[in-house]
Phi, psi and omega in degrees: 000133176281128182231166177263124175259138177249127179235144182196168176263137179240137178303132181273078183214154179305134176092344183294317178295321177297320178297311180300307183292333178295312181286334173293316179298317179298332179270008181059037176258119181269135175271117179273329179206149179207143169225142180232130182227136174303126185294335180295325176294322178299313180294320178298317178297321177299315179299314181296320179295318178297321180296321180290326182274353183062024178246046181292131182257358177208163180287164178302319181299321179295314179296320181296321178295316178296320180300316179296316179295324184287348176295345178280356184228159175238143175272120181250135171234128180227149169244126180235163181284340180229076186297323180296318178294321180295319179299315179299318181293319177297318177299315181297335180258017174063031173275143173260125188216172176222154175236151175203158177279140175222175177248126177245126185230135171271119182247151171293143179274073180229149179303132176092350183294316178297321178299318179302314180293312182299321179294319179299318179292317180297323179297337177274001180076023182257127179279141174259116183287319176198161180219143167217155184195188183236170175236136178234158178238163181111159184298320184248022183289145177243149177248144176260124176240139180246125180247136173244089179273164176301321183234096184297315183298313180293319180297322182292336179273350187279357175207159188253017182255014178297138178255000000 
C-alpha cells in the first residue's frame, strides 16, 4: 500500500519524543511505523555520498561542523493513520517537515519473506533507498515494513502482495 511518510528533525533532548507522541496521541493520531536516527550520522552519510560522486557542495570542514551541530537533533520518519491531520498538527506546533510517498507492506514473519520483496523490486531495476520495519511473534503474526524506493509507483506494481 502506498502511504505518506512524514520526516522531520526533532531536538535530541529528554522529553522531546514524549512531547511529539503526546500531542499526536491527544489528537487520536496513531503511529503505525517510526524510525529515529541520530542526525549526525545522516549528515556524515550525505558527506560520504557526495565525496564518492565528486559532487561535494561544501568543504569537509563545513560538513564536519554541520555534523557536530546535527548531533543535537534526530531524524524522525513516521507513518500515521491520519497523515493530513498529523501535518496540520506539526505545522501548528512549528515543526519543519517533509512528506513523501513510500510503500508499507504487512509481511508474514517467516525467513526469506523480506528477501522475496526486495528481489522483486530489484528485478525491476528499482533502487530501495531505505527500509524500516517491525518484528512480530506468533504463528499468524504480521510485520509492517516500510520501503522507500526510487520509483514508488513502479515498485508498487512489481508485486501483488501489497495490502
